[in-house]
C-alpha positions as CSV (number, residue, x, y, z in Angstrom):
1,X,71.7,94.5,107.4
2,X,70.0,91.5,108.5
3,X,66.5,92.1,108.0
4,X,63.5,89.7,109.6
5,X,60.0,89.9,108.1
6,X,57.2,88.3,110.2
7,X,54.5,86.4,108.3
8,X,54.5,83.6,105.6
9,X,52.0,84.4,103.3
10,X,51.9,85.7,99.5
11,X,52.3,89.2,100.6
12,X,55.5,88.3,102.7
13,X,56.9,86.3,99.7
14,X,56.7,89.6,97.7
15,X,57.8,91.6,100.7
16,X,61.1,89.3,101.2
17,X,61.5,89.3,97.3
18,X,61.8,93.4,97.2
19,X,63.8,93.8,100.4
20,X,66.3,91.0,98.6
21,X,67.2,93.4,96.0
22,X,68.8,96.1,98.3
23,X,72.1,96.5,97.9
24,X,71.6,97.1,102.1
25,X,70.3,93.9,102.8
26,X,73.1,90.9,103.4
27,X,70.4,88.3,104.6
28,X,66.7,87.7,105.2
29,X,65.0,85.6,108.2
30,X,61.3,85.4,107.6
31,X,59.1,83.7,110.9
32,X,57.0,81.5,110.7
33,X,57.4,81.9,106.4
34,X,56.9,79.5,104.0
35,X,58.2,77.1,101.1
36,X,58.3,79.7,98.9
37,X,59.9,82.0,100.8
38,X,62.3,79.6,101.8
39,X,64.1,80.1,98.6
40,X,65.4,83.6,99.3
41,X,65.1,83.9,103.3
42,X,66.1,81.8,106.4
43,X,62.4,80.4,107.9
44,X,61.9,80.5,111.2
45,X,58.5,77.8,111.4
46,X,58.7,77.4,114.9
47,X,58.1,81.6,116.0
48,X,54.6,82.0,115.0
49,X,53.7,85.8,113.7
50,X,51.4,86.3,117.1
51,X,54.1,85.5,119.5
52,X,55.5,88.7,120.7
53,X,58.4,87.1,123.2
54,X,59.3,84.6,120.5
55,X,59.8,87.2,117.6
56,X,61.8,89.8,120.4
57,X,63.8,86.6,121.2
58,X,64.2,86.0,117.5
59,X,65.5,89.0,116.4
60,X,67.9,89.6,119.7
61,X,69.7,85.9,119.4
62,X,70.3,86.5,115.2
63,X,71.1,90.3,116.2
64,X,68.6,91.2,113.4
65,X,68.9,94.7,112.3
66,X,65.7,95.7,111.3
67,X,62.2,94.1,111.2
68,X,59.3,94.3,108.7
69,X,55.8,93.3,110.4
70,X,53.7,93.1,107.8
71,X,50.2,91.3,108.7
72,X,47.4,92.2,111.0
73,X,47.1,90.3,113.6
74,X,50.5,90.6,115.0
75,X,50.3,94.9,114.5
76,X,47.0,94.9,116.6
77,X,48.8,92.9,119.0
78,X,51.6,95.9,119.4
79,X,54.6,93.6,117.8
80,X,56.2,97.0,116.3
81,X,55.8,98.3,119.6
82,X,57.1,95.6,121.7
83,X,60.2,95.4,119.3
84,X,60.6,98.7,119.9
85,X,61.1,99.1,123.3
86,X,63.4,96.1,122.9
87,X,65.3,98.6,121.2
88,X,64.9,96.4,117.8
89,X,64.2,98.9,114.6
90,X,61.1,97.8,113.8
91,X,58.6,99.1,110.5
92,X,55.0,99.1,110.7
93,X,52.2,101.1,112.6
94,X,51.8,100.7,116.5
95,X,48.9,99.3,118.2
96,X,47.4,102.3,118.6
97,X,47.7,103.3,115.1
98,X,46.6,100.2,114.0
99,X,43.4,100.3,115.4
100,X,42.5,101.5,112.1
101,X,42.2,98.0,111.0
102,X,41.6,96.2,114.1
103,X,38.0,98.3,114.5
104,X,35.9,99.4,111.7
105,X,34.2,101.3,114.6
106,X,37.4,103.0,115.2
107,X,38.0,104.4,111.8
108,X,34.1,105.0,111.0
109,X,34.1,107.6,113.8
110,X,37.6,108.7,112.9
111,X,36.1,109.6,109.4
112,X,32.9,111.1,111.0
113,X,34.1,113.2,112.8
114,X,37.1,115.1,110.5
115,X,34.5,114.3,107.6
116,X,36.3,112.3,105.2
117,X,33.5,111.1,102.7
118,X,32.5,107.6,103.6
119,X,29.0,105.4,103.8
120,X,26.3,106.5,106.1
121,X,26.6,103.9,109.2
122,X,25.6,102.9,112.9
123,X,27.3,100.7,115.3
124,X,25.6,98.2,117.3
125,X,26.5,96.2,120.4
126,X,22.9,94.7,121.1
127,X,21.6,92.3,118.6
128,X,17.8,93.3,119.0
129,X,19.1,96.9,118.1
130,X,20.7,96.4,115.1
131,X,17.8,93.9,114.2
132,X,15.5,96.8,114.5
133,X,17.1,99.0,112.8
134,X,17.6,97.0,109.6
135,X,13.3,96.7,109.6
136,X,13.5,100.5,108.9
137,X,16.5,100.4,106.1
138,X,16.2,99.3,102.2
139,X,18.5,97.0,100.5
140,X,21.2,96.1,99.6
141,X,22.6,97.2,102.8
142,X,26.4,96.3,104.6
143,X,27.1,94.9,107.6
144,X,30.6,94.7,108.5
145,X,32.0,93.3,111.8
146,X,34.1,95.7,113.9
147,X,37.0,93.4,114.3
148,X,39.6,91.5,112.7
149,X,38.1,88.4,110.4
150,X,40.6,87.4,107.8
151,X,39.1,89.8,105.3
152,X,36.0,87.8,106.1
153,X,33.7,90.0,108.1
154,X,31.6,92.0,105.5
155,X,28.7,90.9,103.9
156,X,27.2,92.9,101.5
157,X,23.4,91.7,101.6
158,X,21.0,91.4,98.7
159,X,18.1,91.4,101.5
160,X,16.8,92.8,104.6
161,X,16.6,89.0,105.9
162,X,19.7,88.0,104.4
163,X,21.6,91.1,106.5
164,X,19.4,89.9,109.8
165,X,21.3,86.4,109.1
166,X,24.6,88.3,109.0
167,X,24.1,90.0,112.1
168,X,22.7,86.6,114.2
169,X,25.8,85.1,112.7
170,X,28.1,87.9,114.1
171,X,26.6,88.7,117.3
172,X,24.7,85.9,118.2
173,X,26.8,82.9,116.7
174,X,30.3,83.9,116.9
175,X,31.2,83.5,113.5
176,X,34.0,85.7,114.1
177,X,34.5,85.5,117.9
178,X,35.2,88.6,119.6
179,X,35.1,90.4,116.3
180,X,31.8,90.3,115.7
181,X,30.7,90.9,119.1
182,X,29.8,94.5,117.9
183,X,29.0,95.2,114.2
184,X,28.3,97.9,111.9
185,X,25.8,98.5,109.2
186,X,26.0,101.1,106.4
187,X,25.0,101.9,103.1
188,X,25.8,99.8,100.1
189,X,27.8,102.3,98.1
190,X,27.9,101.8,94.4
191,X,30.5,102.0,92.1
192,X,34.1,100.3,91.3
193,X,36.3,99.3,94.1
194,X,40.0,101.0,94.0
195,X,42.9,100.5,96.3
196,X,45.4,103.1,97.0
197,X,48.9,102.0,99.7
198,X,50.6,104.6,100.6
199,X,53.6,104.7,102.6
200,X,53.3,107.0,105.7
201,X,55.9,108.1,108.3
202,X,53.2,110.4,110.7
203,X,54.3,113.6,108.8
204,X,54.0,112.6,105.2
205,X,51.7,110.1,103.0
206,X,53.1,109.1,99.8
207,X,50.5,106.6,97.5
208,X,51.9,103.6,95.6
209,X,50.5,102.6,92.5
210,X,46.3,102.4,92.4
211,X,45.3,98.8,92.1
212,X,42.5,96.6,92.1
213,X,41.6,93.0,93.4
214,X,38.7,90.5,93.4
215,X,37.2,89.1,96.5
216,X,34.3,87.0,95.0
217,X,35.4,83.4,94.7
218,X,34.0,82.8,91.2
219,X,34.1,84.6,87.8
220,X,31.6,87.4,87.3
221,X,32.0,88.7,90.8
222,X,30.2,85.5,91.8
223,X,30.0,83.2,95.0
224,X,31.5,84.2,98.8
225,X,34.2,86.3,99.0
226,X,37.6,86.0,100.1
227,X,41.1,87.0,101.1
228,X,41.4,87.5,97.5
229,X,41.3,85.8,94.3
230,X,43.7,88.2,92.2
231,X,44.8,91.8,91.7
232,X,46.6,94.5,89.1
233,X,48.3,97.5,89.4
234,X,47.8,100.2,88.4
235,X,44.1,100.6,87.9
236,X,43.2,102.1,84.6
237,X,40.3,103.7,86.9
238,X,42.2,105.7,89.1
239,X,42.8,108.8,86.6
240,X,45.5,111.6,87.8
241,X,41.9,114.0,88.5
242,X,40.3,111.2,90.9
243,X,44.0,110.7,92.8
244,X,43.9,114.0,92.9
245,X,40.8,114.5,94.7
246,X,41.4,111.7,96.7
247,X,45.0,112.5,98.0
248,X,43.3,116.1,98.8
249,X,39.8,114.9,100.2
250,X,41.0,111.6,101.8
251,X,44.6,110.9,102.3
252,X,46.1,114.1,103.8
253,X,42.9,114.8,105.8
254,X,43.4,111.0,107.2
255,X,47.1,112.2,108.3
256,X,45.9,114.8,109.6
257,X,43.0,113.7,111.8
258,X,45.4,110.8,113.0
259,X,47.8,113.6,114.4
260,X,44.3,115.4,116.0
261,X,43.7,112.3,117.8
262,X,47.2,112.2,118.7
263,X,48.2,108.9,117.0
264,X,51.0,108.8,114.8
265,X,51.0,106.3,111.8
266,X,53.8,104.8,110.5
267,X,54.0,102.1,108.2
268,X,51.7,101.1,105.5
269,X,47.9,102.7,105.1
270,X,45.9,101.0,103.4
271,X,43.0,102.5,101.6
272,X,39.7,100.6,99.9
273,X,38.1,103.2,98.2
274,X,34.6,103.2,96.3
275,X,34.4,105.5,93.2
276,X,31.0,106.6,93.5
277,X,29.4,109.6,91.4
278,X,29.9,111.7,94.3
279,X,33.4,111.2,94.4
280,X,35.8,108.4,95.8
281,X,34.7,107.8,99.3
282,X,36.5,105.4,101.7
283,X,35.0,101.6,102.0
284,X,38.0,100.7,104.5
285,X,41.1,101.1,105.8
286,X,44.1,98.2,106.4
287,X,46.9,99.1,108.6
288,X,49.3,97.2,106.3
289,X,50.2,96.3,102.5
290,X,47.4,94.0,101.4
291,X,47.3,90.8,99.9
292,X,47.0,90.1,97.0
293,X,47.7,94.2,96.2
294,X,51.3,94.0,97.2
295,X,52.1,90.6,94.6
296,X,50.8,93.2,91.9
297,X,51.9,96.7,93.4
298,X,55.8,95.9,94.4
299,X,57.1,94.3,91.1
300,X,56.4,97.9,90.0
301,X,58.5,99.6,92.3
302,X,62.1,100.7,91.0
303,X,63.6,102.1,94.3
304,X,64.9,100.1,97.0
305,X,61.8,99.0,99.9
306,X,64.5,98.9,102.9
307,X,65.6,102.5,102.3
308,X,62.0,102.8,101.9
309,X,61.0,101.3,105.3
310,X,63.7,103.2,107.3
311,X,62.8,106.4,106.3
312,X,59.1,105.6,107.4
313,X,60.5,104.9,110.6
314,X,62.6,107.5,110.4
315,X,60.1,110.1,109.6
316,X,62.2,111.6,106.7
317,X,60.3,109.8,104.1
318,X,59.6,113.5,102.5
319,X,63.5,113.4,101.7
320,X,62.9,109.9,100.0
321,X,62.8,109.4,96.1
322,X,60.0,107.1,95.3
323,X,60.2,105.7,91.5
324,X,57.9,103.6,89.9
325,X,58.2,101.6,86.7
326,X,56.1,102.2,83.7
327,X,53.5,99.4,82.4
328,X,51.5,96.9,84.4
329,X,51.6,94.2,86.8
330,X,48.7,91.4,87.2
331,X,48.4,88.4,90.2
332,X,46.3,85.4,89.3
333,X,45.5,83.5,92.3
334,X,45.6,79.6,92.2
335,X,43.6,78.2,94.9
336,X,42.6,74.8,97.0
337,X,39.3,73.2,95.9
338,X,37.0,74.1,98.1
339,X,38.2,77.6,99.3
340,X,36.9,79.5,100.6
341,X,35.1,77.0,102.4
342,X,36.7,73.2,103.6
343,X,39.4,72.0,101.9
344,X,42.5,69.5,101.4
345,X,46.0,70.2,101.9
346,X,49.0,67.9,100.6
347,X,48.2,68.1,96.7
348,X,51.1,67.5,94.8
349,X,52.1,70.8,92.3
350,X,53.5,70.6,89.0
351,X,54.8,73.1,86.8
352,X,56.2,75.8,88.6
353,X,59.6,75.9,86.8
354,X,57.4,76.3,83.3
355,X,55.4,79.1,84.8
356,X,58.9,80.7,85.6
357,X,60.3,80.3,82.6
358,X,57.5,82.2,81.0
359,X,58.9,85.3,82.6
360,X,56.2,85.2,85.5
361,X,57.1,85.1,89.3
362,X,55.5,82.7,91.5
363,X,54.7,83.7,94.8
364,X,53.7,80.9,97.2
365,X,50.9,81.8,100.0
366,X,50.0,78.1,101.4
367,X,52.8,75.4,100.6
368,X,54.6,72.8,101.9
369,X,58.0,71.3,100.5
370,X,58.1,67.6,100.9
371,X,60.5,64.8,99.5
372,X,58.3,64.9,96.4
373,X,58.1,68.4,95.6
374,X,55.8,71.5,96.8
375,X,52.7,70.5,98.0
376,X,49.6,72.7,99.1
377,X,49.2,73.6,102.4
378,X,46.7,76.3,102.4
379,X,43.3,77.6,100.9
380,X,45.1,80.3,98.6
381,X,47.9,78.1,97.3
382,X,50.2,80.4,94.5
383,X,50.0,83.6,93.2
384,X,51.7,83.9,89.3
385,X,52.7,87.4,88.6
386,X,53.5,89.0,85.5
387,X,54.4,92.5,84.3
388,X,53.6,93.8,81.0
389,X,53.7,97.3,79.0
390,X,49.8,97.2,79.7
391,X,47.6,96.0,81.6
392,X,46.2,93.5,79.2
393,X,49.8,92.3,78.7
394,X,50.5,91.5,82.0
395,X,47.1,89.7,82.7
396,X,47.8,88.0,79.5
397,X,51.7,86.9,80.5
398,X,50.4,86.1,84.0
399,X,47.5,83.8,83.0
400,X,50.0,82.1,80.3
401,X,52.3,81.1,83.4
402,X,49.5,80.1,85.8
403,X,47.6,77.5,83.0
404,X,51.2,75.8,83.5
405,X,50.7,74.9,87.5
406,X,48.7,71.9,88.1
407,X,47.3,70.5,92.0
408,X,44.5,68.5,92.6
409,X,41.4,70.7,92.6
410,X,43.0,73.4,91.5
411,X,41.0,76.7,90.7
412,X,41.3,80.0,89.6
413,X,39.1,82.9,88.2
414,X,39.6,83.4,84.6
415,X,38.5,87.4,84.6
416,X,40.9,88.6,86.9
417,X,41.0,92.3,85.2
418,X,38.9,92.4,82.9
419,X,35.4,92.5,85.1
């Protein structure tokens, strides 16, 4: 089969690598792709992930058999709906189902209506009303932009003044454009965060290995939020008891709630959990593979990813055997100097081959190929992933490889999986 993957980051590199292992995959195309993905797939850089017409035209021109849509923006825009309407089989939720991520208000209302454990919250379309509400609340408190914001639309405010500034930034200053025109203000839940990605075909929901990621840019969970500085899987905090409770109180009820609303969710449902003293509660839903969680989870998947994706689309997930390898995996992100703020690209990268010789796989997130070699072309540049018989060994292996890689301004957290 000829498979097309939509997107161009580290997550897509991980998806392409796992699809390339499938016995049924003859060729992989990726639009737009990146320099690392180009080593295992034919990249189409002039077709952007949000170009619906371009994606359909590409799929038809290349006689693609199956399309995997991974980023949030094209899912929210209805990329899967558009492909299916053109007779092209595609993996991922419909635009209606992708509201689970595209609108935090939609997902919060769903949880409230169906009693799914989550933080107490209020929704505001009016900035003055939001500011007046904050006068009566206590910090810490959380302010969230309603729409998509590249994983950066959440502010955990340590003071009420900080929360007010976040509201003004979103609603008046347009920090996140239309995504911040409506905000949620919610209680700050306390506890460790765990992510559970699930394959879901609208009838059956199957959790993958649990994971944890690190959003803050600096060691010790300090500094501004990023798209993710590293991840590991599985999470030692996600015990069998917590997993069973999560499935019973959150995962299955979420699927049932969507169906009750007449919305069929087929794809990957990302469930961000807070393990509070009162049990697991939902922090957020996403409608796709997480990044960088996917880079740590997919190396542990033993089963054929394409087979699973096709089973999801055809609603026969219950009959699909999904097997996982023993052990753990860790992903260390190497970022450009200045990220998540301003940074310069075009920095020559060295040490990639040495890192791979040490047993790691280096996923490319923001790179470009030049005559001199690979250069930086993004904030998050690389994700160095390694496996091990346990989490400690996986972390050790990943750092051992990551330290081989160098480029001007490069920085990484040194405590992934240890805080």
